[in-house]
CHARMM internal coordinates of N, CA and C (Angstrom, degrees):
IC EDIT
DIST 1 N 1 CA 1.4500
DIST 1 CA 1 C 1.5231
ANGL 1 N 1 CA 1 C 109.88
DIST 1 C 2 N 1.3341
ANGL 1 CA 1 C 2 N 117.03
DIHE 1 N 1 CA 1 C 2 N 148.35
DIST 2 N 2 CA 1.4596
ANGL 1 C 2 N 2 CA 118.66
DIHE 1 CA 1 C 2 N 2 CA 178.19
DIST 2 CA 2 C 1.5174
ANGL 2 N 2 CA 2 C 110.83
DIHE 1 C 2 N 2 CA 2 C -65.87
DIST 2 C 3 N 1.3038
ANGL 2 CA 2 C 3 N 115.26
DIHE 2 N 2 CA 2 C 3 N 150.50
DIST 3 N 3 CA 1.4577
ANGL 2 C 3 N 3 CA 120.64
DIHE 2 CA 2 C 3 N 3 CA 179.30
DIST 3 CA 3 C 1.5217
ANGL 3 N 3 CA 3 C 109.85
DIHE 2 C 3 N 3 CA 3 C -79.34
DIST 3 C 4 N 1.3103
ANGL 3 CA 3 C 4 N 116.49
DIHE 3 N 3 CA 3 C 4 N 158.59
DIST 4 N 4 CA 1.4554
ANGL 3 C 4 N 4 CA 122.29
DIHE 3 CA 3 C 4 N 4 CA 178.19
DIST 4 CA 4 C 1.5201
ANGL 4 N 4 CA 4 C 110.74
DIHE 3 C 4 N 4 CA 4 C -60.87
DIST 4 C 5 N 1.3225
ANGL 4 CA 4 C 5 N 115.96
DIHE 4 N 4 CA 4 C 5 N 142.25
DIST 5 N 5 CA 1.4618
ANGL 4 C 5 N 5 CA 120.05
DIHE 4 CA 4 C 5 N 5 CA 177.21
DIST 5 CA 5 C 1.5215
ANGL 5 N 5 CA 5 C 111.09
DIHE 4 C 5 N 5 CA 5 C -80.43
DIST 5 C 6 N 1.3485
ANGL 5 CA 5 C 6 N 117.96
DIHE 5 N 5 CA 5 C 6 N 3.51
DIST 6 N 6 CA 1.4631
ANGL 5 C 6 N 6 CA 121.33
DIHE 5 CA 5 C 6 N 6 CA 178.32
DIST 6 CA 6 C 1.5279
ANGL 6 N 6 CA 6 C 111.95
DIHE 5 C 6 N 6 CA 6 C -80.11
DIST 6 C 7 N 1.3189
ANGL 6 CA 6 C 7 N 117.77
DIHE 6 N 6 CA 6 C 7 N -16.09
DIST 7 N 7 CA 1.4654
ANGL 6 C 7 N 7 CA 120.87
DIHE 6 CA 6 C 7 N 7 CA -179.60
DIST 7 CA 7 C 1.5285
ANGL 7 N 7 CA 7 C 109.50
DIHE 6 C 7 N 7 CA 7 C -68.29
DIST 7 C 8 N 1.3335
ANGL 7 CA 7 C 8 N 117.58
DIHE 7 N 7 CA 7 C 8 N 148.12
DIST 8 N 8 CA 1.4668
ANGL 7 C 8 N 8 CA 120.04
DIHE 7 CA 7 C 8 N 8 CA 178.37
DIST 8 CA 8 C 1.5235
ANGL 8 N 8 CA 8 C 111.08
DIHE 7 C 8 N 8 CA 8 C -57.47
DIST 8 C 9 N 1.3277
ANGL 8 CA 8 C 9 N 116.00
DIHE 8 N 8 CA 8 C 9 N 144.03
DIST 9 N 9 CA 1.4615
ANGL 8 C 9 N 9 CA 121.30
DIHE 8 CA 8 C 9 N 9 CA -177.17
DIST 9 CA 9 C 1.5197
ANGL 9 N 9 CA 9 C 111.63
DIHE 8 C 9 N 9 CA 9 C -56.50
DIST 9 C 10 N 1.3323
ANGL 9 CA 9 C 10 N 117.58
DIHE 9 N 9 CA 9 C 10 N -38.54
DIST 10 N 10 CA 1.4645
ANGL 9 C 10 N 10 CA 119.56
DIHE 9 CA 9 C 10 N 10 CA -177.33
DIST 10 CA 10 C 1.5294
ANGL 10 N 10 CA 10 C 112.85
DIHE 9 C 10 N 10 CA 10 C -66.49
DIST 10 C 11 N 1.3329
ANGL 10 CA 10 C 11 N 118.23
DIHE 10 N 10 CA 10 C 11 N -16.64
DIST 11 N 11 CA 1.4611
ANGL 10 C 11 N 11 CA 120.09
DIHE 10 CA 10 C 11 N 11 CA 178.84
DIST 11 CA 11 C 1.5310
ANGL 11 N 11 CA 11 C 112.15
DIHE 10 C 11 N 11 CA 11 C -96.75
DIST 11 C 12 N 1.3243
ANGL 11 CA 11 C 12 N 116.09
DIHE 11 N 11 CA 11 C 12 N 2.84
DIST 12 N 12 CA 1.4679
ANGL 11 C 12 N 12 CA 120.29
DIHE 11 CA 11 C 12 N 12 CA -179.53
DIST 12 CA 12 C 1.5237
ANGL 12 N 12 CA 12 C 109.89
DIHE 11 C 12 N 12 CA 12 C -127.40
DIST 12 C 13 N 1.3108
ANGL 12 CA 12 C 13 N 115.63
DIHE 12 N 12 CA 12 C 13 N 156.19
DIST 13 N 13 CA 1.4601
ANGL 12 C 13 N 13 CA 119.97
DIHE 12 CA 12 C 13 N 13 CA 175.02
DIST 13 CA 13 C 1.5249
ANGL 13 N 13 CA 13 C 109.08
DIHE 12 C 13 N 13 CA 13 C -136.62
DIST 13 C 14 N 1.3339
ANGL 13 CA 13 C 14 N 116.79
DIHE 13 N 13 CA 13 C 14 N 145.55
DIST 14 N 14 CA 1.4604
ANGL 13 C 14 N 14 CA 118.99
DIHE 13 CA 13 C 14 N 14 CA 178.05
DIST 14 CA 14 C 1.5282
ANGL 14 N 14 CA 14 C 110.52
DIHE 13 C 14 N 14 CA 14 C -80.33
DIST 14 C 15 N 1.3082
ANGL 14 CA 14 C 15 N 115.56
DIHE 14 N 14 CA 14 C 15 N 139.03
DIST 15 N 15 CA 1.4615
ANGL 14 C 15 N 15 CA 122.33
DIHE 14 CA 14 C 15 N 15 CA 173.31
DIST 15 CA 15 C 1.5172
ANGL 15 N 15 CA 15 C 105.85
DIHE 14 C 15 N 15 CA 15 C -122.44
DIST 15 C 16 N 1.3196
ANGL 15 CA 15 C 16 N 116.46
DIHE 15 N 15 CA 15 C 16 N 127.20
DIST 16 N 16 CA 1.4565
ANGL 15 C 16 N 16 CA 120.25
DIHE 15 CA 15 C 16 N 16 CA -176.18
DIST 16 CA 16 C 1.5219
ANGL 16 N 16 CA 16 C 110.99
DIHE 15 C 16 N 16 CA 16 C -110.28
DIST 16 C 17 N 1.3223
ANGL 16 CA 16 C 17 N 114.48
DIHE 16 N 16 CA 16 C 17 N 133.84
DIST 17 N 17 CA 1.4575
ANGL 16 C 17 N 17 CA 121.77
DIHE 16 CA 16 C 17 N 17 CA 175.03
DIST 17 CA 17 C 1.5217
ANGL 17 N 17 CA 17 C 106.95
DIHE 16 C 17 N 17 CA 17 C -109.39
DIST 17 C 18 N 1.3207
ANGL 17 CA 17 C 18 N 117.19
DIHE 17 N 17 CA 17 C 18 N 132.16
DIST 18 N 18 CA 1.4589
ANGL 17 C 18 N 18 CA 121.68
DIHE 17 CA 17 C 18 N 18 CA -177.51
DIST 18 CA 18 C 1.5177
ANGL 18 N 18 CA 18 C 110.38
DIHE 17 C 18 N 18 CA 18 C -118.78
DIST 18 C 19 N 1.3187
ANGL 18 CA 18 C 19 N 115.16
DIHE 18 N 18 CA 18 C 19 N 139.58
DIST 19 N 19 CA 1.4586
ANGL 18 C 19 N 19 CA 122.00
DIHE 18 CA 18 C 19 N 19 CA 173.00
DIST 19 CA 19 C 1.5169
ANGL 19 N 19 CA 19 C 105.50
DIHE 18 C 19 N 19 CA 19 C -117.98
DIST 19 C 20 N 1.3312
ANGL 19 CA 19 C 20 N 116.59
DIHE 19 N 19 CA 19 C 20 N 122.40
DIST 20 N 20 CA 1.4567
ANGL 19 C 20 N 20 CA 122.22
DIHE 19 CA 19 C 20 N 20 CA -175.49
DIST 20 CA 20 C 1.5203
ANGL 20 N 20 CA 20 C 108.58
DIHE 19 C 20 N 20 CA 20 C -123.28
DIST 20 C 21 N 1.3307
ANGL 20 CA 20 C 21 N 116.24
DIHE 20 N 20 CA 20 C 21 N 130.73
DIST 21 N 21 CA 1.4628
ANGL 20 C 21 N 21 CA 120.20
DIHE 20 CA 20 C 21 N 21 CA 178.43
DIST 21 CA 21 C 1.5109
ANGL 21 N 21 CA 21 C 110.78
DIHE 20 C 21 N 21 CA 21 C 165.88
DIST 21 C 22 N 1.3159
ANGL 21 CA 21 C 22 N 115.67
DIHE 21 N 21 CA 21 C 22 N -155.05
DIST 22 N 22 CA 1.4641
ANGL 21 C 22 N 22 CA 120.73
DIHE 21 CA 21 C 22 N 22 CA 177.54
DIST 22 CA 22 C 1.5239
ANGL 22 N 22 CA 22 C 108.98
DIHE 21 C 22 N 22 CA 22 C -76.04
DIST 22 C 23 N 1.3193
ANGL 22 CA 22 C 23 N 116.69
DIHE 22 N 22 CA 22 C 23 N 161.95
DIST 23 N 23 CA 1.4684
ANGL 22 C 23 N 23 CA 120.68
DIHE 22 CA 22 C 23 N 23 CA 178.77
DIST 23 CA 23 C 1.5253
ANGL 23 N 23 CA 23 C 110.36
DIHE 22 C 23 N 23 CA 23 C -57.29
DIST 23 C 24 N 1.3201
ANGL 23 CA 23 C 24 N 117.17
DIHE 23 N 23 CA 23 C 24 N -43.58
DIST 24 N 24 CA 1.4638
ANGL 23 C 24 N 24 CA 121.24
DIHE 23 CA 23 C 24 N 24 CA -179.15
DIST 24 CA 24 C 1.5284
ANGL 24 N 24 CA 24 C 111.38
DIHE 23 C 24 N 24 CA 24 C -66.65
DIST 24 C 25 N 1.3212
ANGL 24 CA 24 C 25 N 117.29
DIHE 24 N 24 CA 24 C 25 N -42.70
DIST 25 N 25 CA 1.4615
ANGL 24 C 25 N 25 CA 120.91
DIHE 24 CA 24 C 25 N 25 CA 179.35
DIST 25 CA 25 C 1.5155
ANGL 25 N 25 CA 25 C 112.19
DIHE 24 C 25 N 25 CA 25 C -63.39
DIST 25 C 26 N 1.3261
ANGL 25 CA 25 C 26 N 116.16
DIHE 25 N 25 CA 25 C 26 N -43.59
DIST 26 N 26 CA 1.4666
ANGL 25 C 26 N 26 CA 120.80
DIHE 25 CA 25 C 26 N 26 CA 178.52
DIST 26 CA 26 C 1.5169
ANGL 26 N 26 CA 26 C 110.43
DIHE 25 C 26 N 26 CA 26 C -62.50
DIST 26 C 27 N 1.3239
ANGL 26 CA 26 C 27 N 116.86
DIHE 26 N 26 CA 26 C 27 N -46.04
DIST 27 N 27 CA 1.4653
ANGL 26 C 27 N 27 CA 120.94
DIHE 26 CA 26 C 27 N 27 CA -179.35
DIST 27 CA 27 C 1.5270
ANGL 27 N 27 CA 27 C 110.65
DIHE 26 C 27 N 27 CA 27 C -60.00
DIST 27 C 28 N 1.3192
ANGL 27 CA 27 C 28 N 117.17
DIHE 27 N 27 CA 27 C 28 N -40.24
DIST 28 N 28 CA 1.4676
ANGL 27 C 28 N 28 CA 121.08
DIHE 27 CA 27 C 28 N 28 CA 178.55
DIST 28 CA 28 C 1.5255
ANGL 28 N 28 CA 28 C 110.83
DIHE 27 C 28 N 28 CA 28 C -60.53
DIST 28 C 29 N 1.3200
ANGL 28 CA 28 C 29 N 117.28
DIHE 28 N 28 CA 28 C 29 N -45.69
DIST 29 N 29 CA 1.4670
ANGL 28 C 29 N 29 CA 121.22
DIHE 28 CA 28 C 29 N 29 CA -179.57
DIST 29 CA 29 C 1.5254
ANGL 29 N 29 CA 29 C 111.06
DIHE 28 C 29 N 29 CA 29 C -66.01
DIST 29 C 30 N 1.3307
ANGL 29 CA 29 C 30 N 117.39
DIHE 29 N 29 CA 29 C 30 N -46.68
DIST 30 N 30 CA 1.4672
ANGL 29 C 30 N 30 CA 121.36
DIHE 29 CA 29 C 30 N 30 CA -178.90
DIST 30 CA 30 C 1.5307
ANGL 30 N 30 CA 30 C 110.14
DIHE 29 C 30 N 30 CA 30 C -61.19
DIST 30 C 31 N 1.3287
ANGL 30 CA 30 C 31 N 117.32
DIHE 30 N 30 CA 30 C 31 N -44.01
DIST 31 N 31 CA 1.4683
ANGL 30 C 31 N 31 CA 120.72
DIHE 30 CA 30 C 31 N 31 CA 179.30
DIST 31 CA 31 C 1.5326
ANGL 31 N 31 CA 31 C 111.13
DIHE 30 C 31 N 31 CA 31 C -65.96
DIST 31 C 32 N 1.3260
ANGL 31 CA 31 C 32 N 117.35
DIHE 31 N 31 CA 31 C 32 N -41.45
DIST 32 N 32 CA 1.4646
ANGL 31 C 32 N 32 CA 121.30
DIHE 31 CA 31 C 32 N 32 CA 179.16
DIST 32 CA 32 C 1.5273
ANGL 32 N 32 CA 32 C 110.79
DIHE 31 C 32 N 32 CA 32 C -62.47
DIST 32 C 33 N 1.3253
ANGL 32 CA 32 C 33 N 116.95
DIHE 32 N 32 CA 32 C 33 N -44.71
DIST 33 N 33 CA 1.4666
ANGL 32 C 33 N 33 CA 120.24
DIHE 32 CA 32 C 33 N 33 CA 178.62
DIST 33 CA 33 C 1.5281
ANGL 33 N 33 CA 33 C 111.14
DIHE 32 C 33 N 33 CA 33 C -64.48
DIST 33 C 34 N 1.3258
ANGL 33 CA 33 C 34 N 116.68
DIHE 33 N 33 CA 33 C 34 N -35.28
DIST 34 N 34 CA 1.4668
ANGL 33 C 34 N 34 CA 120.37
DIHE 33 CA 33 C 34 N 34 CA 176.37
DIST 34 CA 34 C 1.5330
ANGL 34 N 34 CA 34 C 110.15
DIHE 33 C 34 N 34 CA 34 C -64.64
DIST 34 C 35 N 1.3250
ANGL 34 CA 34 C 35 N 116.88
DIHE 34 N 34 CA 34 C 35 N -47.57
DIST 35 N 35 CA 1.4659
ANGL 34 C 35 N 35 CA 120.45
DIHE 34 CA 34 C 35 N 35 CA -179.44
DIST 35 CA 35 C 1.5250
ANGL 35 N 35 CA 35 C 112.38
DIHE 34 C 35 N 35 CA 35 C -61.92
DIST 35 C 36 N 1.3260
ANGL 35 CA 35 C 36 N 116.93
DIHE 35 N 35 CA 35 C 36 N -27.14
DIST 36 N 36 CA 1.4702
ANGL 35 C 36 N 36 CA 121.37
DIHE 35 CA 35 C 36 N 36 CA 178.43
DIST 36 CA 36 C 1.5279
ANGL 36 N 36 CA 36 C 112.63
DIHE 35 C 36 N 36 CA 36 C -89.21
DIST 36 C 37 N 1.3374
ANGL 36 CA 36 C 37 N 116.68
DIHE 36 N 36 CA 36 C 37 N 3.65
DIST 37 N 37 CA 1.4583
ANGL 36 C 37 N 37 CA 120.85
DIHE 36 CA 36 C 37 N 37 CA 175.91
DIST 37 CA 37 C 1.5172
ANGL 37 N 37 CA 37 C 115.09
DIHE 36 C 37 N 37 CA 37 C 81.37
DIST 37 C 38 N 1.3233
ANGL 37 CA 37 C 38 N 117.48
DIHE 37 N 37 CA 37 C 38 N 14.85
DIST 38 N 38 CA 1.4628
ANGL 37 C 38 N 38 CA 120.61
DIHE 37 CA 37 C 38 N 38 CA -177.34
DIST 38 CA 38 C 1.5192
ANGL 38 N 38 CA 38 C 112.33
DIHE 37 C 38 N 38 CA 38 C -78.31
DIST 38 C 39 N 1.3243
ANGL 38 CA 38 C 39 N 117.70
DIHE 38 N 38 CA 38 C 39 N -46.13
DIST 39 N 39 CA 1.4658
ANGL 38 C 39 N 39 CA 121.43
DIHE 38 CA 38 C 39 N 39 CA -178.68
DIST 39 CA 39 C 1.5192
ANGL 39 N 39 CA 39 C 109.26
DIHE 38 C 39 N 39 CA 39 C -160.73
DIST 39 C 40 N 1.3180
ANGL 39 CA 39 C 40 N 115.62
DIHE 39 N 39 CA 39 C 40 N 140.04
DIST 40 N 40 CA 1.4617
ANGL 39 C 40 N 40 CA 119.98
DIHE 39 CA 39 C 40 N 40 CA 175.34
DIST 40 CA 40 C 1.5241
ANGL 40 N 40 CA 40 C 108.28
DIHE 39 C 40 N 40 CA 40 C -69.18
DIST 40 C 41 N 1.3133
ANGL 40 CA 40 C 41 N 115.75
DIHE 40 N 40 CA 40 C 41 N 146.89
DIST 41 N 41 CA 1.4670
ANGL 40 C 41 N 41 CA 121.35
DIHE 40 CA 40 C 41 N 41 CA -178.52
DIST 41 CA 41 C 1.5270
ANGL 41 N 41 CA 41 C 111.34
DIHE 40 C 41 N 41 CA 41 C -54.66
DIST 41 C 42 N 1.3267
ANGL 41 CA 41 C 42 N 117.15
DIHE 41 N 41 CA 41 C 42 N -37.28
DIST 42 N 42 CA 1.4737
ANGL 41 C 42 N 42 CA 120.83
DIHE 41 CA 41 C 42 N 42 CA -177.28
DIST 42 CA 42 C 1.5289
ANGL 42 N 42 CA 42 C 113.31
DIHE 41 C 42 N 42 CA 42 C -70.75
DIST 42 C 43 N 1.3381
ANGL 42 CA 42 C 43 N 118.30
DIHE 42 N 42 CA 42 C 43 N -12.26
DIST 43 N 43 CA 1.4652
ANGL 42 C 43 N 43 CA 121.00
DIHE 42 CA 42 C 43 N 43 CA 178.25
DIST 43 CA 43 C 1.5281
ANGL 43 N 43 CA 43 C 112.18
DIHE 42 C 43 N 43 CA 43 C -76.38
DIST 43 C 44 N 1.3209
ANGL 43 CA 43 C 44 N 117.05
DIHE 43 N 43 CA 43 C 44 N -18.50
DIST 44 N 44 CA 1.4634
ANGL 43 C 44 N 44 CA 121.87
DIHE 43 CA 43 C 44 N 44 CA -179.45
DIST 44 CA 44 C 1.5228
ANGL 44 N 44 CA 44 C 109.86
DIHE 43 C 44 N 44 CA 44 C -82.74
DIST 44 C 45 N 1.3185
ANGL 44 CA 44 C 45 N 115.98
DIHE 44 N 44 CA 44 C 45 N 150.79
DIST 45 N 45 CA 1.4658
ANGL 44 C 45 N 45 CA 120.46
DIHE 44 CA 44 C 45 N 45 CA 175.11
DIST 45 CA 45 C 1.5262
ANGL 45 N 45 CA 45 C 109.04
DIHE 44 C 45 N 45 CA 45 C -67.75
DIST 45 C 46 N 1.3183
ANGL 45 CA 45 C 46 N 115.08
DIHE 45 N 45 CA 45 C 46 N 169.59
DIST 46 N 46 CA 1.4607
ANGL 45 C 46 N 46 CA 119.17
DIHE 45 CA 45 C 46 N 46 CA 171.15
DIST 46 CA 46 C 1.5276
ANGL 46 N 46 CA 46 C 107.61
DIHE 45 C 46 N 46 CA 46 C -71.32
DIST 46 C 47 N 1.3124
ANGL 46 CA 46 C 47 N 117.21
DIHE 46 N 46 CA 46 C 47 N 162.17
DIST 47 N 47 CA 1.4667
ANGL 46 C 47 N 47 CA 120.76
DIHE 46 CA 46 C 47 N 47 CA 177.91
DIST 47 CA 47 C 1.5221
ANGL 47 N 47 CA 47 C 109.19
DIHE 46 C 47 N 47 CA 47 C -67.29
DIST 47 C 48 N 1.3382
ANGL 47 CA 47 C 48 N 115.16
DIHE 47 N 47 CA 47 C 48 N 133.37
DIST 48 N 48 CA 1.4691
ANGL 47 C 48 N 48 CA 121.56
DIHE 47 CA 47 C 48 N 48 CA -179.59
DIST 48 CA 48 C 1.5184
ANGL 48 N 48 CA 48 C 108.52
DIHE 47 C 48 N 48 CA 48 C -127.52
DIST 48 C 49 N 1.3324
ANGL 48 CA 48 C 49 N 116.75
DIHE 48 N 48 CA 48 C 49 N 154.54
DIST 49 N 49 CA 1.4605
ANGL 48 C 49 N 49 CA 118.63
DIHE 48 CA 48 C 49 N 49 CA 175.27
DIST 49 CA 49 C 1.5291
ANGL 49 N 49 CA 49 C 110.23
DIHE 48 C 49 N 49 CA 49 C -66.23
DIST 49 C 50 N 1.3150
ANGL 49 CA 49 C 50 N 116.19
DIHE 49 N 49 CA 49 C 50 N 142.83
DIST 50 N 50 CA 1.4607
ANGL 49 C 50 N 50 CA 122.79
DIHE 49 CA 49 C 50 N 50 CA 176.28
DIST 50 CA 50 C 1.5226
ANGL 50 N 50 CA 50 C 107.98
DIHE 49 C 50 N 50 CA 50 C -111.49
DIST 50 C 51 N 1.3101
ANGL 50 CA 50 C 51 N 117.71
DIHE 50 N 50 CA 50 C 51 N 155.67
DIST 51 N 51 CA 1.4699
ANGL 50 C 51 N 51 CA 121.60
DIHE 50 CA 50 C 51 N 51 CA -177.67
DIST 51 CA 51 C 1.5296
ANGL 51 N 51 CA 51 C 112.88
DIHE 50 C 51 N 51 CA 51 C -60.73
DIST 51 C 52 N 1.3223
ANGL 51 CA 51 C 52 N 117.42
DIHE 51 N 51 CA 51 C 52 N -19.46
DIST 52 N 52 CA 1.4659
ANGL 51 C 52 N 52 CA 121.45
DIHE 51 CA 51 C 52 N 52 CA 179.89
DIST 52 CA 52 C 1.5248
ANGL 52 N 52 CA 52 C 112.23
DIHE 51 C 52 N 52 CA 52 C -78.17
DIST 52 C 53 N 1.3448
ANGL 52 CA 52 C 53 N 116.11
DIHE 52 N 52 CA 52 C 53 N -6.10
DIST 53 N 53 CA 1.4580
ANGL 52 C 53 N 53 CA 119.96
DIHE 52 CA 52 C 53 N 53 CA -175.53
DIST 53 CA 53 C 1.5200
ANGL 53 N 53 CA 53 C 112.22
DIHE 52 C 53 N 53 CA 53 C 91.88
DIST 53 C 54 N 1.3291
ANGL 53 CA 53 C 54 N 116.60
DIHE 53 N 53 CA 53 C 54 N -4.27
DIST 54 N 54 CA 1.4619
ANGL 53 C 54 N 54 CA 121.77
DIHE 53 CA 53 C 54 N 54 CA 177.65
DIST 54 CA 54 C 1.5245
ANGL 54 N 54 CA 54 C 108.55
DIHE 53 C 54 N 54 CA 54 C -96.11
DIST 54 C 55 N 1.3239
ANGL 54 CA 54 C 55 N 116.45
DIHE 54 N 54 CA 54 C 55 N -172.84
DIST 55 N 55 CA 1.4606
ANGL 54 C 55 N 55 CA 121.59
DIHE 54 CA 54 C 55 N 55 CA 176.76
DIST 55 CA 55 C 1.5199
ANGL 55 N 55 CA 55 C 109.70
DIHE 54 C 55 N 55 CA 55 C -104.42
DIST 55 C 56 N 1.3359
ANGL 55 CA 55 C 56 N 115.67
DIHE 55 N 55 CA 55 C 56 N 163.30
DIST 56 N 56 CA 1.4602
ANGL 55 C 56 N 56 CA 121.57
DIHE 55 CA 55 C 56 N 56 CA -178.84
DIST 56 CA 56 C 1.5293
ANGL 56 N 56 CA 56 C 108.75
DIHE 55 C 56 N 56 CA 56 C -144.49
DIST 56 C 57 N 1.3324
ANGL 56 CA 56 C 57 N 116.22
DIHE 56 N 56 CA 56 C 57 N 141.52
DIST 57 N 57 CA 1.4640
ANGL 56 C 57 N 57 CA 122.80
DIHE 56 CA 56 C 57 N 57 CA 168.35
DIST 57 CA 57 C 1.5186
ANGL 57 N 57 CA 57 C 106.95
DIHE 56 C 57 N 57 CA 57 C -125.43
DIST 57 C 58 N 1.3388
ANGL 57 CA 57 C 58 N 115.70
DIHE 57 N 57 CA 57 C 58 N 145.22
DIST 58 N 58 CA 1.4632
ANGL 57 C 58 N 58 CA 121.52
DIHE 57 CA 57 C 58 N 58 CA -174.82
DIST 58 CA 58 C 1.5276
ANGL 58 N 58 CA 58 C 109.83
DIHE 57 C 58 N 58 CA 58 C -123.03
DIST 58 C 59 N 1.3202
ANGL 58 CA 58 C 59 N 115.59
DIHE 58 N 58 CA 58 C 59 N 138.93
DIST 59 N 59 CA 1.4585
ANGL 58 C 59 N 59 CA 123.09
DIHE 58 CA 58 C 59 N 59 CA 173.28
DIST 59 CA 59 C 1.5175
ANGL 59 N 59 CA 59 C 106.81
DIHE 58 C 59 N 59 CA 59 C -117.73
DIST 59 C 60 N 1.3296
ANGL 59 CA 59 C 60 N 117.75
DIHE 59 N 59 CA 59 C 60 N 126.55
DIST 60 N 60 CA 1.4638
ANGL 59 C 60 N 60 CA 121.58
DIHE 59 CA 59 C 60 N 60 CA 178.17
DIST 60 CA 60 C 1.5170
ANGL 60 N 60 CA 60 C 109.07
DIHE 59 C 60 N 60 CA 60 C -108.49
DIST 60 C 61 N 1.3205
ANGL 60 CA 60 C 61 N 114.88
DIHE 60 N 60 CA 60 C 61 N 127.62
DIST 61 N 61 CA 1.4611
ANGL 60 C 61 N 61 CA 121.91
DIHE 60 CA 60 C 61 N 61 CA 174.34
DIST 61 CA 61 C 1.5166
ANGL 61 N 61 CA 61 C 107.43
DIHE 60 C 61 N 61 CA 61 C -120.30
DIST 61 C 62 N 1.3191
ANGL 61 CA 61 C 62 N 116.58
DIHE 61 N 61 CA 61 C 62 N 143.55
DIST 62 N 62 CA 1.4644
ANGL 61 C 62 N 62 CA 121.96
DIHE 61 CA 61 C 62 N 62 CA 178.13
DIST 62 CA 62 C 1.5168
ANGL 62 N 62 CA 62 C 108.43
DIHE 61 C 62 N 62 CA 62 C -102.59
DIST 62 C 63 N 1.3301
ANGL 62 CA 62 C 63 N 116.36
DIHE 62 N 62 CA 62 C 63 N 129.76
DIST 63 N 63 CA 1.4643
ANGL 62 C 63 N 63 CA 121.41
DIHE 62 CA 62 C 63 N 63 CA -179.43
DIST 63 CA 63 C 1.5218
ANGL 63 N 63 CA 63 C 109.95
DIHE 62 C 63 N 63 CA 63 C -123.90
DIST 63 C 64 N 1.3192
ANGL 63 CA 63 C 64 N 115.27
DIHE 63 N 63 CA 63 C 64 N 155.73
DIST 64 N 64 CA 1.4626
ANGL 63 C 64 N 64 CA 120.50
DIHE 63 CA 63 C 64 N 64 CA 176.16
DIST 64 CA 64 C 1.5173
ANGL 64 N 64 CA 64 C 109.01
DIHE 63 C 64 N 64 CA 64 C -68.37
DIST 64 C 65 N 1.3198
ANGL 64 CA 64 C 65 N 116.70
DIHE 64 N 64 CA 64 C 65 N 142.15
DIST 65 N 65 CA 1.4759
ANGL 64 C 65 N 65 CA 120.92
DIHE 64 CA 64 C 65 N 65 CA 177.27
DIST 65 CA 65 C 1.5001
ANGL 65 N 65 CA 65 C 109.99
DIHE 64 C 65 N 65 CA 65 C -78.98
END
COOR INIT
IC SEED 1 N 1 CA 1 C
IC BUILD
């Protein structure tokens, strides 16, 4: 589970998870992870262009160092 955001910033670090692919493929993964309780859909970034020519969405979680 993600750590509380109440901890001082210096004791936490961001970890980013990226999903790269087609809009439909990304949506399938994001929805599946939501249904499994991993992350709410709104926690993911909006779809952005990726250098591969595909799209990307990013989820940032903060963990204790």
